N, C-alpha and C positions, 0 to 999 in steps of 0.2 A: 913907255915902260910897261913891263908885264906885271901882273898882279903880284907875283912872288917878289919881284924887285921892289914894288911899291911897299909891300908889307915889311920887307927888310929895312927899307929906308925909313919908314914910319917908326919902327922899333928903335932904330939907331937915333933918330931925332927926338922922339917923345917917350919912349919906353921907360926911361929912367927918371922921368919928371917926378918930383915929390910935391904933390898937390894937396897933401893932408889926408888923402884917402885913396887907396889904390883903385877904387871905382872911377875916380876922376881921371886917373891916368888912362884907364881903359877907354873912357869916354873921349878923351882928346885924341887917342890913337884911332878910334872909330871915326871921328869927325875928319881927321887928316886923310884916312883911307877914302872916305866918301868924297872929299874934295879932289883927291887924285883921280878917282874913278870917273868923275864928271866935272872937269875943270871949267867947262863953258856954261854950266848951269848957274843960276843965281843961288845965293846962300839959302833962301827959303825953300827952293826946289831941292837943293842938296840935302837938307836936313828934314827928317820925317816930322819932327815936332819942334 
């Protein structure tokens, strides 16, 4: 998948999540993009913190 397709897919899947704070929704979208960008890496490697 290309980055634009990944971004579109992430927004479709997670963009409307209501997690109590819109920063959480942004965070879950960022994590999903990170996982799509490097699917073979481990979770600790995929996440910066």
